[in-house]
C-alpha positions as a Markdown table, in Angstrom:
| # | Residue | x | y | z |
|---|---|---|---|---|
| 1 | Unk | 8.0 | 18.9 | 23.5 |
| 2 | Unk | 8.3 | 15.3 | 21.8 |
| 3 | Unk | 10.7 | 12.8 | 22.9 |
| 4 | Unk | 11.9 | 10.8 | 19.7 |
| 5 | Unk | 13.9 | 12.4 | 17.7 |
| 6 | Unk | 13.4 | 10.0 | 15.1 |
| 7 | Unk | 10.2 | 12.0 | 14.2 |
| 8 | Unk | 11.5 | 15.0 | 15.5 |
| 9 | Unk | 14.8 | 15.9 | 15.0 |
| 10 | Unk | 16.3 | 19.3 | 16.5 |
| 11 | Unk | 16.3 | 22.8 | 14.8 |
| 12 | Unk | 14.0 | 21.0 | 12.2 |
| 13 | Unk | 11.6 | 23.6 | 12.3 |
| 14 | Unk | 11.0 | 25.2 | 8.4 |
| 15 | Unk | 8.4 | 27.5 | 7.8 |
| 16 | Unk | 5.4 | 25.6 | 5.6 |
| 17 | Unk | 4.7 | 27.3 | 1.4 |
| 18 | Unk | 2.3 | 29.1 | 1.1 |
| 19 | Unk | 2.3 | 28.3 | -2.3 |
| 20 | Unk | 0.2 | 25.6 | -4.4 |
| 21 | Unk | 3.6 | 24.9 | -6.4 |
| 22 | Unk | 5.6 | 25.2 | -3.1 |
| 23 | Unk | 3.4 | 23.1 | -1.5 |
| 24 | Unk | 3.2 | 20.7 | -4.5 |
| 25 | Unk | 7.2 | 21.2 | -4.8 |
| 26 | Unk | 7.0 | 20.2 | -0.8 |
| 27 | Unk | 5.4 | 16.4 | -1.6 |
| 28 | Unk | 7.1 | 12.8 | -1.6 |
| 29 | Unk | 5.8 | 10.6 | 0.8 |
| 30 | Unk | 2.8 | 10.2 | -1.0 |
| 31 | Unk | 4.8 | 9.0 | -4.2 |
| 32 | Unk | 7.4 | 6.6 | -1.9 |
| 33 | Unk | 3.6 | 4.7 | -1.6 |
| 34 | Unk | 2.0 | 4.4 | -4.9 |
| 35 | Unk | 5.4 | 2.7 | -5.6 |
| 36 | Unk | 3.4 | 0.0 | -3.5 |
| 37 | Unk | 0.0 | 0.8 | -4.1 |
| 38 | Unk | 0.3 | 0.9 | -7.8 |
| 39 | Unk | 1.8 | -2.4 | -7.6 |
| 40 | Unk | 0.3 | -5.5 | -6.8 |
| 41 | Unk | -3.2 | -4.7 | -5.6 |
| 42 | Unk | -3.5 | -3.3 | -9.6 |
| 43 | Unk | -1.5 | -5.5 | -11.9 |
| 44 | Unk | -2.6 | -8.9 | -10.2 |
| 45 | Unk | -5.5 | -8.0 | -7.5 |
| 46 | Unk | -7.3 | -5.9 | -10.2 |
| 47 | Unk | -7.1 | -7.2 | -12.9 |
| 48 | Unk | -7.5 | -10.1 | -11.9 |
| 49 | Unk | -10.4 | -9.2 | -9.8 |
| 50 | Unk | -11.7 | -7.9 | -13.9 |
| 51 | Unk | -10.7 | -11.5 | -15.4 |
| 52 | Unk | -13.1 | -13.6 | -13.2 |
| 53 | Unk | -16.1 | -11.1 | -12.7 |
| 54 | Unk | -16.3 | -9.0 | -16.2 |
| 55 | Unk | -17.3 | -5.1 | -15.9 |
| 56 | Unk | -19.8 | -6.3 | -12.7 |
| 57 | Unk | -17.5 | -5.7 | -9.7 |
| 58 | Unk | -16.4 | -1.8 | -11.1 |
| 59 | Unk | -18.6 | 0.1 | -8.2 |
| 60 | Unk | -16.2 | -1.8 | -6.1 |
| 61 | Unk | -13.0 | -1.2 | -8.0 |
| 62 | Unk | -14.4 | 2.6 | -7.5 |
| 63 | Unk | -15.4 | 1.7 | -3.4 |
| 64 | Unk | -11.7 | 0.1 | -2.8 |
| 65 | Unk | -10.0 | 2.9 | -3.9 |
| 66 | Unk | -11.8 | 5.8 | -2.7 |
| 67 | Unk | -12.5 | 4.7 | 1.4 |
| 68 | Unk | -9.5 | 4.2 | 2.7 |
| 69 | Unk | -7.6 | 8.3 | 1.8 |
| 70 | Unk | -8.9 | 9.8 | 4.9 |
| 71 | Unk | -7.6 | 7.4 | 7.0 |
| 72 | Unk | -4.4 | 8.3 | 5.6 |
| 73 | Unk | -4.4 | 11.9 | 5.7 |
| 74 | Unk | -6.2 | 11.8 | 9.0 |
| 75 | Unk | -4.2 | 9.5 | 10.7 |
| 76 | Unk | -0.9 | 11.3 | 9.6 |
| 77 | Unk | -1.9 | 14.0 | 11.0 |
| 78 | Unk | -2.5 | 13.2 | 13.9 |
| 79 | Unk | 1.4 | 12.5 | 13.5 |
| 80 | Unk | 3.0 | 15.1 | 11.8 |
| 81 | Unk | 1.3 | 16.8 | 14.5 |
| 82 | Unk | 2.4 | 15.2 | 18.0 |
| 83 | Unk | 5.7 | 13.0 | 16.9 |
| 84 | Unk | 4.4 | 10.1 | 18.0 |
| 85 | Unk | 5.1 | 7.2 | 15.6 |
| 86 | Unk | 2.3 | 4.7 | 14.2 |
| 87 | Unk | 3.3 | 1.8 | 17.0 |
| 88 | Unk | 3.2 | 4.4 | 18.9 |
| 89 | Unk | 0.4 | 6.0 | 18.5 |
| 90 | Unk | -1.2 | 2.1 | 19.0 |
| 91 | Unk | 0.2 | 1.2 | 21.9 |
| 92 | Unk | -2.0 | 4.1 | 23.4 |
| 93 | Unk | -4.9 | 3.1 | 22.4 |
| 94 | Unk | -7.1 | 1.7 | 25.9 |
| 95 | Unk | -7.0 | -2.0 | 26.1 |
| 96 | Unk | -3.8 | -3.9 | 26.8 |
| 97 | Unk | -1.9 | -7.2 | 27.1 |
| 98 | Unk | 1.2 | -8.1 | 29.1 |
| 99 | Unk | 4.8 | -7.9 | 27.4 |
| 100 | Unk | 8.0 | -8.6 | 27.9 |
| 101 | Unk | 9.0 | -5.6 | 29.2 |
| 102 | Unk | 5.3 | -4.1 | 30.4 |
| 103 | Unk | 1.8 | -3.8 | 29.0 |
| 104 | Unk | 0.9 | -3.2 | 25.2 |
| 105 | Unk | -1.8 | -2.4 | 23.3 |
| 106 | Unk | -4.1 | -5.2 | 21.6 |
| 107 | Unk | -3.8 | -3.6 | 18.5 |
| 108 | Unk | 0.1 | -4.4 | 18.3 |
| 109 | Unk | -0.5 | -7.4 | 19.2 |
| 110 | Unk | -3.0 | -8.3 | 16.1 |
| 111 | Unk | -0.4 | -6.4 | 14.0 |
| 112 | Unk | 2.2 | -9.1 | 15.2 |
| 113 | Unk | -0.7 | -11.7 | 13.8 |
| 114 | Unk | 0.0 | -10.3 | 10.8 |
| 115 | Unk | 3.3 | -10.4 | 10.1 |
| 116 | Unk | 3.2 | -14.1 | 8.5 |
| 117 | Unk | 0.0 | -12.8 | 5.8 |
| 118 | Unk | 2.9 | -9.5 | 5.5 |
| 119 | Unk | 5.5 | -11.7 | 4.5 |
| 120 | Unk | 3.6 | -14.0 | 2.2 |
| 121 | Unk | 2.6 | -10.9 | 0.6 |
| 122 | Unk | 6.2 | -9.8 | -0.1 |
| 123 | Unk | 6.8 | -13.3 | -1.2 |
| 124 | Unk | 4.0 | -13.2 | -3.8 |
| 125 | Unk | 4.9 | -9.8 | -5.2 |
| 126 | Unk | 8.5 | -10.6 | -5.5 |
| 127 | Unk | 7.6 | -14.0 | -7.1 |
| 128 | Unk | 5.8 | -11.4 | -9.7 |
| 129 | Unk | 8.4 | -9.5 | -10.1 |
| 130 | Unk | 11.1 | -12.7 | -10.8 |
| 131 | Unk | 8.0 | -13.8 | -13.0 |
| 132 | Unk | 9.0 | -10.7 | -14.9 |
| 133 | Unk | 12.9 | -10.6 | -14.9 |
| 134 | Unk | 13.2 | -14.1 | -16.1 |
| 135 | Unk | 10.6 | -13.5 | -19.3 |
| 136 | Unk | 13.0 | -10.6 | -20.1 |
| 137 | Unk | 16.1 | -12.1 | -19.6 |
| 138 | Unk | 15.0 | -15.5 | -21.8 |
| 139 | Unk | 16.0 | -14.6 | -25.2 |
| 140 | Unk | 19.5 | -14.1 | -23.5 |
| 141 | Unk | 19.5 | -16.9 | -20.4 |
| 142 | Unk | 17.1 | -19.7 | -22.1 |
| 143 | Unk | 15.5 | -21.9 | -19.0 |
| 144 | Unk | 16.4 | -19.3 | -16.0 |
| 145 | Unk | 13.1 | -19.8 | -14.4 |
| 146 | Unk | 11.1 | -17.4 | -12.0 |
| 147 | Unk | 13.2 | -18.5 | -9.4 |
| 148 | Unk | 16.3 | -17.9 | -10.3 |
| 149 | Unk | 15.3 | -14.7 | -11.2 |
| 150 | Unk | 13.7 | -13.9 | -8.2 |
| 151 | Unk | 16.9 | -14.3 | -6.1 |
| 152 | Unk | 18.2 | -11.8 | -8.3 |
| 153 | Unk | 14.9 | -9.4 | -7.7 |
| 154 | Unk | 15.7 | -9.9 | -4.3 |
| 155 | Unk | 19.5 | -8.8 | -4.4 |
| 156 | Unk | 19.3 | -5.6 | -6.3 |
| 157 | Unk | 16.2 | -5.1 | -4.0 |
| 158 | Unk | 18.6 | -5.1 | -1.0 |
| 159 | Unk | 21.5 | -3.7 | -3.2 |
| 160 | Unk | 19.4 | -0.8 | -3.6 |
| 161 | Unk | 17.5 | 0.1 | -0.1 |
| 162 | Unk | 21.0 | -0.8 | 2.1 |
| 163 | Unk | 22.4 | 2.6 | -0.6 |
| 164 | Unk | 19.2 | 4.9 | -0.9 |
| 165 | Unk | 18.7 | 7.5 | 1.5 |
| 166 | Unk | 14.6 | 9.1 | 1.6 |
| 167 | Unk | 15.3 | 10.8 | -1.6 |
| 168 | Unk | 17.1 | 8.6 | -3.9 |
| 169 | Unk | 14.0 | 6.1 | -3.2 |
| 170 | Unk | 12.0 | 8.7 | -4.0 |
| 171 | Unk | 12.9 | 9.5 | -7.1 |
| 172 | Unk | 13.6 | 5.6 | -8.3 |
| 173 | Unk | 9.8 | 4.9 | -7.3 |
| 174 | Unk | 8.4 | 8.1 | -8.9 |
| 175 | Unk | 10.0 | 6.9 | -12.1 |
| 176 | Unk | 8.9 | 3.5 | -12.3 |
| 177 | Unk | 5.1 | 4.4 | -10.9 |
| 178 | Unk | 4.6 | 6.9 | -13.3 |
| 179 | Unk | 5.7 | 5.6 | -16.6 |
| 180 | Unk | 4.1 | 2.0 | -16.0 |
| 181 | Unk | 0.7 | 3.6 | -15.1 |
| 182 | Unk | 0.8 | 6.2 | -17.7 |
| 183 | Unk | 1.8 | 3.9 | -20.5 |
| 184 | Unk | -1.1 | 1.4 | -18.9 |
| 185 | Unk | -4.0 | 4.3 | -19.5 |
| 186 | Unk | -2.5 | 4.9 | -22.6 |
| 187 | Unk | -3.4 | 0.5 | -23.1 |
| 188 | Unk | -6.4 | 1.1 | -22.0 |
| 189 | Unk | -7.5 | 4.0 | -24.1 |
| 190 | Unk | -6.4 | 1.8 | -27.4 |
| 191 | Unk | -8.6 | -0.6 | -26.1 |
| 192 | Unk | -11.5 | 1.3 | -27.0 |
| 193 | Unk | -10.2 | 0.4 | -30.8 |
| 194 | Unk | -10.1 | -2.9 | -30.6 |
| 195 | Unk | -12.3 | -5.6 | -30.2 |
| 196 | Unk | -12.5 | -5.6 | -26.8 |
| 197 | Unk | -13.9 | -2.1 | -26.1 |
| 198 | Unk | -15.6 | -1.6 | -23.0 |
| 199 | Unk | -19.8 | -0.1 | -24.1 |
| 200 | Unk | -21.5 | 2.2 | -22.4 |
| 201 | Unk | -23.9 | -0.9 | -21.4 |
| 202 | Unk | -20.3 | -2.9 | -19.4 |
| 203 | Unk | -20.3 | 0.3 | -17.4 |
| 204 | Unk | -24.0 | 1.0 | -16.7 |
| 205 | Unk | -23.9 | -2.9 | -15.6 |
| 206 | Unk | -20.8 | -2.2 | -13.3 |
| 207 | Unk | -22.5 | 0.5 | -11.5 |
| 208 | Unk | -24.7 | -1.7 | -10.5 |
| 209 | Unk | -24.1 | -2.7 | -7.1 |
| 210 | Unk | -24.3 | -6.4 | -7.9 |
| 211 | Unk | -22.3 | -8.9 | -6.0 |
| 212 | Unk | -21.3 | -12.1 | -7.1 |
| 213 | Unk | -20.2 | -13.7 | -3.8 |
| 214 | Unk | -18.3 | -16.2 | -5.8 |
| 215 | Unk | -16.0 | -13.4 | -6.4 |
| 216 | Unk | -16.2 | -12.5 | -3.2 |
| 217 | Unk | -12.7 | -14.3 | -1.3 |
| 218 | Unk | -10.5 | -11.9 | -4.6 |
| 219 | Unk | -12.8 | -9.3 | -4.6 |
| 220 | Unk | -12.1 | -9.0 | -0.7 |
| 221 | Unk | -8.4 | -9.4 | -1.6 |
| 222 | Unk | -8.4 | -6.9 | -4.0 |
| 223 | Unk | -10.2 | -4.2 | -1.7 |
| 224 | Unk | -7.7 | -5.0 | 1.1 |
| 225 | Unk | -4.9 | -4.5 | -1.7 |
| 226 | Unk | -6.4 | -1.8 | -3.3 |
| 227 | Unk | -5.4 | 2.1 | -3.6 |
| 228 | Unk | -4.1 | 2.8 | 0.2 |
| 229 | Unk | -4.0 | -0.7 | 2.0 |
| 230 | Unk | -3.7 | -1.0 | 5.7 |
| 231 | Unk | 0.3 | -1.6 | 5.4 |
| 232 | Unk | 0.2 | 2.2 | 3.0 |
| 233 | Unk | -1.6 | 3.6 | 5.2 |
| 234 | Unk | 1.1 | 3.0 | 8.3 |
| 235 | Unk | 3.6 | 3.0 | 5.7 |
| 236 | Unk | 2.4 | 6.7 | 5.2 |
| 237 | Unk | 3.2 | 7.8 | 8.3 |
| 238 | Unk | 6.7 | 6.5 | 9.0 |
| 239 | Unk | 7.5 | 8.0 | 5.0 |
| 240 | Unk | 5.7 | 11.5 | 6.2 |
| 241 | Unk | 8.7 | 11.4 | 9.4 |
| 242 | Unk | 11.5 | 10.3 | 6.8 |
| 243 | Unk | 10.2 | 13.3 | 4.5 |
| 244 | Unk | 10.7 | 15.4 | 7.2 |
| 245 | Unk | 7.1 | 17.2 | 8.4 |
| 246 | Unk | 7.1 | 16.4 | 12.0 |
| 247 | Unk | 10.7 | 18.3 | 12.6 |
| 248 | Unk | 9.6 | 21.3 | 10.0 |
| 249 | Unk | 6.1 | 21.1 | 12.0 |
| 250 | Unk | 8.7 | 21.0 | 15.7 |
| 251 | Unk | 7.5 | 19.4 | 19.2 |
| 252 | Unk | 7.6 | 22.5 | 21.8 |
| 253 | Unk | 3.6 | 23.4 | 21.0 |
| 254 | Unk | 3.5 | 26.3 | 23.4 |
| 255 | Unk | 5.7 | 28.5 | 20.6 |
| 256 | Unk | 3.7 | 31.3 | 19.3 |
| 257 | Unk | 4.6 | 29.5 | 15.6 |
| 258 | Unk | 3.4 | 26.5 | 15.7 |
| 259 | Unk | -0.4 | 26.5 | 14.9 |
| 260 | Unk | 0.4 | 28.5 | 11.9 |
| 261 | Unk | 3.1 | 25.7 | 10.6 |
| 262 | Unk | 1.4 | 22.8 | 11.6 |
| 263 | Unk | -1.8 | 23.5 | 10.0 |
| 264 | Unk | 0.8 | 24.5 | 6.5 |
| 265 | Unk | 2.0 | 21.1 | 7.0 |
| 266 | Unk | -1.2 | 19.5 | 7.4 |
| 267 | Unk | -2.4 | 21.4 | 4.3 |
| 268 | Unk | 0.7 | 19.9 | 2.4 |
| 269 | Unk | 0.0 | 16.4 | 4.0 |
| 270 | Unk | -3.4 | 16.8 | 2.2 |
| 271 | Unk | -2.5 | 17.8 | -1.2 |
| 272 | Unk | 0.2 | 14.5 | -0.8 |
| 273 | Unk | -2.6 | 12.2 | 0.2 |
| 274 | Unk | -5.2 | 13.6 | -2.7 |
| 275 | Unk | -2.2 | 13.9 | -5.5 |
| 276 | Unk | -1.6 | 9.6 | -4.7 |
| 277 | Unk | -5.6 | 9.1 | -4.5 |
| 278 | Unk | -5.6 | 10.9 | -7.9 |
| 279 | Unk | -3.0 | 8.4 | -9.0 |
| 280 | Unk | -4.2 | 5.3 | -8.0 |
| 281 | Unk | -7.3 | 5.8 | -9.3 |
| 282 | Unk | -6.9 | 6.2 | -12.6 |
| 283 | Unk | -3.8 | 3.4 | -12.9 |
| 284 | Unk | -6.6 | 1.4 | -11.1 |
| 285 | Unk | -9.1 | 2.3 | -13.6 |
| 286 | Unk | -6.7 | 1.2 | -16.5 |
| 287 | Unk | -5.9 | -2.2 | -14.9 |
| 288 | Unk | -9.5 | -2.9 | -14.0 |
| 289 | Unk | -10.5 | -2.4 | -17.8 |
| 290 | Unk | -8.1 | -4.2 | -19.3 |
| 291 | Unk | -8.8 | -7.2 | -17.1 |
| 292 | Unk | -12.6 | -7.0 | -17.4 |
| 293 | Unk | -12.3 | -6.3 | -21.2 |
| 294 | Unk | -8.9 | -7.9 | -22.4 |
| 295 | Unk | -8.8 | -11.4 | -19.7 |
| 296 | Unk | -12.7 | -12.1 | -19.7 |
| 297 | Unk | -13.4 | -11.8 | -22.9 |
| 298 | Unk | -10.5 | -14.3 | -23.5 |
| 299 | Unk | -11.7 | -16.5 | -20.8 |
| 300 | Unk | -7.8 | -16.1 | -19.4 |
| 301 | Unk | -7.0 | -16.1 | -15.7 |
| 302 | Unk | -3.7 | -15.2 | -14.2 |
| 303 | Unk | -2.2 | -17.9 | -11.6 |
| 304 | Unk | 0.1 | -20.4 | -10.8 |
| 305 | Unk | 3.5 | -20.2 | -12.4 |
| 306 | Unk | 2.1 | -18.0 | -15.3 |
| 307 | Unk | 0.7 | -15.4 | -13.8 |
| 308 | Unk | 3.0 | -12.6 | -15.7 |
| 309 | Unk | 2.7 | -14.5 | -18.9 |
| 310 | Unk | -1.6 | -14.0 | -18.9 |
| 311 | Unk | -1.7 | -11.0 | -17.7 |
| 312 | Unk | 0.8 | -9.6 | -21.0 |
| 313 | Unk | -2.0 | -10.4 | -23.0 |
| 314 | Unk | -3.8 | -7.1 | -21.5 |
| 315 | Unk | -0.9 | -5.0 | -24.0 |
| 316 | Unk | -0.6 | -7.6 | -27.1 |
| 317 | Unk | -4.4 | -7.4 | -27.3 |
| 318 | Unk | -4.6 | -3.6 | -27.5 |
| 319 | Unk | -1.1 | -2.9 | -28.7 |
| 320 | Unk | 0.2 | -5.9 | -30.8 |
| 321 | Unk | 2.3 | -9.3 | -29.6 |
| 322 | Unk | 5.4 | -6.6 | -30.1 |
| 323 | Unk | 4.1 | -5.3 | -27.1 |
| 324 | Unk | 4.8 | -8.3 | -24.9 |
| 325 | Unk | 8.6 | -7.3 | -24.1 |
| 326 | Unk | 7.0 | -3.9 | -23.2 |
| 327 | Unk | 4.8 | -5.4 | -20.4 |
| 328 | Unk | 7.0 | -7.8 | -19.4 |
| 329 | Unk | 9.8 | -4.9 | -18.6 |
| 330 | Unk | 6.7 | -2.7 | -17.5 |
| 331 | Unk | 5.5 | -5.3 | -14.7 |
| 332 | Unk | 8.7 | -5.9 | -13.8 |
| 333 | Unk | 9.3 | -2.2 | -12.3 |
| 334 | Unk | 6.1 | -1.6 | -10.5 |
| 335 | Unk | 5.9 | -5.1 | -9.2 |
| 336 | Unk | 9.9 | -4.4 | -8.0 |
| 337 | Unk | 8.5 | -1.1 | -7.1 |
| 338 | Unk | 6.3 | -2.7 | -4.9 |
| 339 | Unk | 8.9 | -4.5 | -3.0 |
| 340 | Unk | 11.2 | -2.0 | -2.5 |
| 341 | Unk | 8.8 | 0.1 | -1.7 |
| 342 | Unk | 7.2 | -1.9 | 0.9 |
| 343 | Unk | 10.2 | -3.6 | 2.3 |
| 344 | Unk | 11.5 | 0.2 | 2.6 |
| 345 | Unk | 8.7 | 0.2 | 5.1 |
| 346 | Unk | 8.8 | -2.6 | 7.0 |
| 347 | Unk | 12.5 | -1.7 | 8.0 |
| 348 | Unk | 11.1 | 1.6 | 9.1 |
| 349 | Unk | 8.6 | -0.2 | 11.4 |
| 350 | Unk | 10.3 | -3.3 | 13.1 |
| 351 | Unk | 13.2 | -0.8 | 14.6 |
| 352 | Unk | 9.9 | 0.6 | 16.1 |
| 353 | Unk | 8.0 | -2.4 | 17.2 |
| 354 | Unk | 11.3 | -3.5 | 18.8 |
| 355 | Unk | 11.1 | 0.2 | 20.8 |
| 356 | Unk | 7.7 | -0.4 | 21.3 |
| 357 | Unk | 8.5 | -3.3 | 23.1 |
| 358 | Unk | 11.4 | -1.8 | 25.1 |
| 359 | Unk | 14.0 | -3.9 | 22.9 |
| 360 | Unk | 16.1 | -0.6 | 22.4 |
| 361 | Unk | 15.8 | 1.8 | 23.9 |
| 362 | Unk | 13.5 | 4.8 | 21.6 |
| 363 | Unk | 16.8 | 7.4 | 21.9 |
| 364 | Unk | 19.5 | 5.0 | 20.0 |
| 365 | Unk | 19.1 | 6.5 | 16.6 |
| 366 | Unk | 22.0 | 4.9 | 16.0 |
| 367 | Unk | 21.2 | 1.0 | 17.0 |
| 368 | Unk | 17.6 | 1.5 | 14.8 |
| 369 | Unk | 19.4 | 2.1 | 11.8 |
| 370 | Unk | 21.5 | -0.7 | 12.8 |
| 371 | Unk | 18.2 | -3.5 | 12.7 |
| 372 | Unk | 16.8 | -1.6 | 9.7 |
| 373 | Unk | 19.9 | -2.7 | 7.7 |
| 374 | Unk | 19.3 | -5.8 | 9.3 |
| 375 | Unk | 15.9 | -6.2 | 8.4 |
| 376 | Unk | 17.0 | -5.0 | 4.6 |
| 377 | Unk | 19.3 | -8.0 | 4.7 |
| 378 | Unk | 17.2 | -10.7 | 6.0 |
| 379 | Unk | 13.4 | -10.0 | 4.3 |
| 380 | Unk | 14.1 | -9.9 | 1.1 |
| 381 | Unk | 15.9 | -13.3 | 1.2 |
| 382 | Unk | 12.9 | -14.7 | 3.1 |
| 383 | Unk | 10.7 | -13.4 | 0.5 |
| 384 | Unk | 12.3 | -15.2 | -2.3 |
| 385 | Unk | 12.2 | -18.4 | -0.4 |
| 386 | Unk | 8.2 | -18.0 | -0.1 |
| 387 | Unk | 7.8 | -17.7 | -3.3 |
| 388 | Unk | 10.5 | -20.4 | -4.7 |
| 389 | Unk | 8.1 | -22.6 | -2.3 |
| 390 | Unk | 4.4 | -21.9 | -3.6 |
| 391 | Unk | 5.4 | -20.0 | -7.0 |
| 392 | Unk | 2.0 | -18.3 | -7.1 |
| 393 | Unk | 2.1 | -14.7 | -6.5 |
| 394 | Unk | -1.6 | -14.5 | -6.9 |
| 395 | Unk | -2.6 | -16.3 | -4.5 |
| 396 | Unk | 0.1 | -15.7 | -2.0 |
| 397 | Unk | -0.9 | -11.5 | -2.3 |
| 398 | Unk | -4.8 | -12.6 | -1.8 |
| 399 | Unk | -3.7 | -14.2 | 1.8 |
| 400 | Unk | -2.4 | -11.0 | 3.1 |
| 401 | Unk | -4.4 | -8.8 | 1.6 |
| 402 | Unk | -7.7 | -10.9 | 3.0 |
| 403 | Unk | -5.7 | -9.6 | 6.6 |
| 404 | Unk | -5.2 | -6.0 | 6.0 |
| 405 | Unk | -8.7 | -5.1 | 4.7 |
| 406 | Unk | -9.1 | -6.6 | 8.5 |
| 407 | Unk | -6.5 | -3.9 | 9.5 |
| 408 | Unk | -8.7 | -0.7 | 8.2 |
| 409 | Unk | -11.1 | -0.8 | 11.2 |
| 410 | Unk | -9.0 | -1.0 | 13.7 |
| 411 | Unk | -7.0 | 2.1 | 11.4 |
| 412 | Unk | -9.9 | 4.1 | 11.6 |
| 413 | Unk | -10.9 | 3.5 | 15.2 |
| 414 | Unk | -7.1 | 4.8 | 16.3 |
| 415 | Unk | -7.1 | 7.5 | 14.4 |
| 416 | Unk | -10.2 | 8.6 | 15.5 |
| 417 | Unk | -9.6 | 8.2 | 19.4 |
| 418 | Unk | -6.3 | 9.6 | 19.2 |
| 419 | Unk | -6.9 | 12.8 | 17.6 |
| 420 | Unk | -9.7 | 12.8 | 20.1 |
| 421 | Unk | -7.4 | 12.4 | 23.1 |
| 422 | Unk | -3.9 | 13.3 | 22.2 |
| 423 | Unk | -4.3 | 15.6 | 20.0 |
| 424 | Unk | -3.8 | 19.4 | 20.6 |
| 425 | Unk | -7.6 | 20.9 | 19.8 |
| 426 | Unk | -6.2 | 24.0 | 17.4 |
| 427 | Unk | -5.5 | 21.0 | 14.8 |
| 428 | Unk | -8.3 | 18.8 | 15.2 |
| 429 | Unk | -10.3 | 18.2 | 11.7 |
| 430 | Unk | -13.3 | 20.3 | 11.5 |
| 431 | Unk | -16.8 | 17.9 | 12.7 |
| 432 | Unk | -17.5 | 17.1 | 9.1 |
| 433 | Unk | -14.7 | 14.7 | 8.5 |
| 434 | Unk | -14.8 | 13.5 | 12.2 |
| 435 | Unk | -18.2 | 11.9 | 11.5 |
| 436 | Unk | -17.1 | 11.1 | 7.3 |
| 437 | Unk | -13.8 | 9.2 | 9.8 |
| 438 | Unk | -16.5 | 7.1 | 11.3 |
| 439 | Unk | -19.1 | 6.5 | 8.4 |
| 440 | Unk | -15.8 | 5.2 | 6.9 |
| 441 | Unk | -15.0 | 3.3 | 10.4 |
| 442 | Unk | -18.8 | 1.9 | 10.4 |
| 443 | Unk | -18.5 | 0.4 | 6.1 |
| 444 | Unk | -15.3 | -1.0 | 7.1 |
| 445 | Unk | -16.7 | -3.2 | 10.0 |
| 446 | Unk | -19.2 | -4.3 | 8.1 |
| 447 | Unk | -17.3 | -5.2 | 5.0 |
| 448 | Unk | -15.1 | -7.5 | 7.4 |
| 449 | Unk | -18.4 | -8.8 | 9.6 |
| 450 | Unk | -20.2 | -9.5 | 6.0 |
| 451 | Unk | -16.4 | -11.1 | 4.7 |
| 452 | Unk | -16.7 | -13.6 | 8.0 |
| 453 | Unk | -20.6 | -14.1 | 8.0 |
| 454 | Unk | -20.1 | -15.4 | 4.0 |
| 455 | Unk | -17.0 | -16.8 | 3.7 |
| 456 | Unk | -15.4 | -18.1 | 7.2 |
| 457 | Unk | -18.7 | -19.1 | 9.2 |
| 458 | Unk | -20.2 | -21.5 | 6.6 |
| 459 | Unk | -17.0 | -23.2 | 6.3 |
| 460 | Unk | -18.0 | -24.3 | 10.3 |
| 461 | Unk | -21.4 | -24.8 | 9.3 |
| 462 | Unk | -23.1 | -21.0 | 10.6 |
| 463 | Unk | -24.4 | -18.7 | 9.0 |
| 464 | Unk | -23.9 | -17.8 | 4.8 |
């Protein structure tokens, strides 16, 4: 039996749906994660990469979308069938360092280093939302700049996260993500009726696996933030817990119905992941085509305090000047949903980190909730202050996303190791899935080595 009341609630066992319709009605964590995925990575970095490189890196965008979902699905398989949280799973990996109350596994310490890039990313995203909000309010509040609007956005995030349970958050993010994603896809289609249309030659040139090294920093940042990034992979496991999947499976593996329930809910998670992948692929391609087709040809680069205003050209050049207000409103919703989803996930991860370090007992759910509320109050303020100091959303997001790219092979390794060592053999993935996951691990590790070789070592006079 699992001993964590957060992941597996007593009496929560539920039979899995047996039809496709029933499984679709049981989805949800993917929607919440999409609120973070279809946001900063797409509107800031994917469109920004298209603006910088044109269609040349279309293949890279597709690669960035598709390579990570298998890790997401298989790590979730482990969590819902074991009752471990994401951090508890990482802390079971071999190789420990001294902690305040006992040894702590090395990936946990590595994740702690990532807190700073993560907070900077949050600052960049909430700053982008603030820029959009300032443009929305400009007709009524002239001079109401980005920093002030960012403070308002932070207050709204705090309010919604404080009052909203999982179900309410799921509904809010569904409306925000789907509406703006569909609108952006429509813009990308309408681009084909303008002088900015993408030709067959453009698409073919983007599938030739060319990689101009002058775009390496932005490309790696986009890879780290686009699709299911490392933060979203971790967050997804917590939203699966909040949805109730591990409780539905149950923690008693000696129960005669446990295997059937586990396999049934694994199928629900897999559908949830693939639906999320479909949404993010179409949304990501739409943003890239608009960035490459419109911004690149106009010679515009989204950066600094004018980032969101420059990005608005993707809409105004395809729909007309009237669409400026439409884009600004949509940009606020999509960036705001990213902040809402990201800080909401962080408010679940942070108390679990305190549990992992022994600061609070695993059994004290009320204490966990108090720390969750504290995080909800503090982090939006910290994020807003960071943006107020830097005022450059896209560079803040690149910094955090690059660190996230280095966490991806760690997550793939952890998934493989934990499935092999601690998962019930009856619900392990098929050998082909395991081999594919190993291939993903090697590809992710190779990308990290390439980035170090071509970007970091040349700064020291070595390599490159």
